[in-house]
C-alpha positions, -999 to +999 in steps of 0.1 A: +000+000+000+028+024+008+042+021-028+007+022-043+000+056-027+020+073-056-004+059-081+005+053-117+013+076-146-010+074-177+000+050-204-015+033-235-048+045-249-052+069-219-019+086-228-028+088-264-060+107-255-039+130-233-016+137-263-046+149-282-058+173-255-054+210-264-044+215-228-014+192-230+018+208-245+055+201-244+051+171-221+027+183-195-007+199-190-008+237-190-030+263-174-050+287-196-027+315-185+011+314-180+015+301-144+045+297-122+046+276-091+065+301-070+058+338-073+077+369-060+108+359-041+095+325-033+117+294-034+113+258-023+142+261+001+128+292+018+094+277+020+107+245+037+126+266+063+095+286+070+074+255+074+099+241+099+093+272+120+056+278+112+035+299+137+015+281+163-017+297+152-017+276+120-034+250+140-064+254+164-055+253+201-088+236+209-108+207+196-131+218+167-168+216+172-188+195+147-222+181+139-229+144+131-255+142+104-271+109+095-260+108+058-282+078+051-314+096+062-314+131+048-350+141+045-352+174+025-361+172-012-339+202-018-302+197-024-284+191+008-246+195+013-225+183+042-189+197+045-162+176+062-135+202+064-109+211+037-123+201+003-144+170+011-181+172+010-213+151+004-242+162-017-277+147-018-295+160-049-324+148-069-324+116-049-288+108-057-257+108-035-224+126-046-191+126-028-163+151-037-126+147-029-129+125+002-100+124+026-109+106+059-075+089+068-065+117+092-036+128+069-031+147+036+003+133+029+017+101+015+023+073+041+003+093+066+036+108+079+026+144+080-001+170+074-024+156+101-060+167+104-071+191+132-084+176+164-122+173+160-122+175+122-123+137+116-158+128+130-168+110+098-156+077+086-163+057+055-185+033+073-212+059+079-217+067+043-245+053+022-238+040-013-223+067-035-240+072-068-212+095-080-177+101-068-161+133-081-123+137-079-110+171-090-073+162-092-047+138-078-031+158-049-030+139-016-053+163+001-080+155-025-073+119-035-064+098-005-056+061-012-067+048+022-101+065+019-108+056-017-099+019-012-124+017+017-150+035-004-146+012-034-175-012-026-199+018-022-190+038-054-212+033-085-198+059-109-167+082-109-161+115-128-126+129-127-100+148-147-082+134-177-055+110-167-065+105-131-082+072-141-047+057-144-044+058-106-078+044-101-072+015-125-039+008-107-059+007-074-083-019-087-113+002-099-134-010-128-125+013-157-161+011-170-174+032-141-146+059-145-154+090-167-123+111-174-129+145-187-109+172-204-119+209-199-154+216-214-162+179-219-195+167-204-205+133-189-240+121-178-232+091-156-265+095-138-299+099-155-310+135-155-275+147-144-249+166-164-213+170-152-190+193-171-152+197-164-141+233-165-107+250-161-089+256-129-055+273-124-034+248-105-012+217-111-012+180-103+011+152-093+017+126-067+055+122-073+084+142-086+070+149-121+041+174-122+011+180-145+009+145-161-028+144-152-053+172-155-069+193-127-105+205-131-134+223-115-168+208-123-203+222-132-230+200-117-265+203-132-294+182-119-330+191-124-333+229-121-302+231-098-267+242-107-237+238-083-201+249-091-176+224-077-145+245-075-112+228-073-079+242-061-073+273-083-055+305-085-077+335-096-080+340-133-104+349-161-118+313-162-143+321-134-159+348-155-159+325-185-176+297-166-201+322-151-211+335-185-214+300-199-232+282-171-243+308-145-260+317-124-252+290-098-273+281-068-241+275-049-204+280-056-180+259-036-146+277-037-112+272-021-103+300+003-073+287+023-037+274+020-026+306+002+006+325+003+021+354-018+049+329-027+024+307-046-002+333-054-008+320-090-020+285-079-041+293-049-065+323-044-063+349-017-096+350+003-106+383-013-102+367-048-124+338-036-153+363-031-146+379-065-147+345-081-181+339-066-192+372-082-177+362-116-195+329-114-229+347-107-233+325-076-263+330-053-243+316-023-207+310-016-194+281+005-156+287+013-137+254+016-100+243+016-096+253+052-106+240+086-088+206+086-051+207+074-022+231+077-008+235+042+002+271+045+016+296+070-015+317+077-036+314+109-059+284+105-090+307+108-077+336+088-093+325+055-129+326+067-124+359+084-110+375+053-137+360+031-165+374+053-149+408+054-147+410+016-181+394+011-197+422+032-181+448+009-193+430-023-227+419-009-220+382-014-240+357+007-217+333+025-226+301+043-203+289+071-214+255+084-196+235+111-180+203+099-209+180+094-237+206+095-261+204+066-266+232+041-300+229+024-304+250-007-332+276-005-339+264+031-309+266+054-276+284+051-257+281+085-238+312+093-225+308+129-190+320+135-181+287+151-143+290+146-141+317+172-139+290+199 
């Protein structure tokens, strides 16, 4: 299992499809805009030194509060979403169950050796989940695609939608290729009757080993019945949000990353203020800020992202929902807004 955690690079027919992608150039996938990993005076060496001496406030000093929702007995007929911290969440919509980027192993690093989850953030385990009609995997980074979790989920998962190339890992881990739908940007799949899933651009990168960008990274547009939800992946701010908003908006809900940012990698992760602007660009009725509240992957205070989001949202008149881990959001019914992180 320790060796399997790295997954497997695309090969064969999958690699031939990748070669044909307009987003694959000069041996790797590219963002729409020129994107560098480290911006300003950033360097990997400086960053490693800073992480070895990171501030104490990057981790909560108390156990996080949470709510345990019975995921097998959600009653509302309106779409219901349950956030598990960071970028993992469950959606019950039009009678179907969807799970996005599940990480329930307690770690967001290979071998479980580092990046431990915050105390109180791991109240859900795979065993409590119902069957999953659709698993959505945005990209292959460890804080979004966790081997331990996905192996345990395998018997429950009926269909998978993911970014082009990520199916290579899934096949290596024993998943039936017939249930895996790999999408390039702007491609659409309909793995469930009455549902449409479209892969859309994000500004980021991928990779589980040394060589980056051999698989694609995507956000996704989920359409079911009269509902539209934007499933945002890791992404720096760019013009793609406006493009997606013009093509698919307005959205009932936009789920957007808001944490793990730094001016040293400002091209591949948004600042919280940009998260709010992205929600405006997408024409979102409500913003759910994610990618915070579970792991320390940056040097800011653990609760700084949500405070900055709320401050900017007030300026731009954007409605934000801030559920506890495990607390349901019910579209057009209930948008939790307690400031629970001020514990």
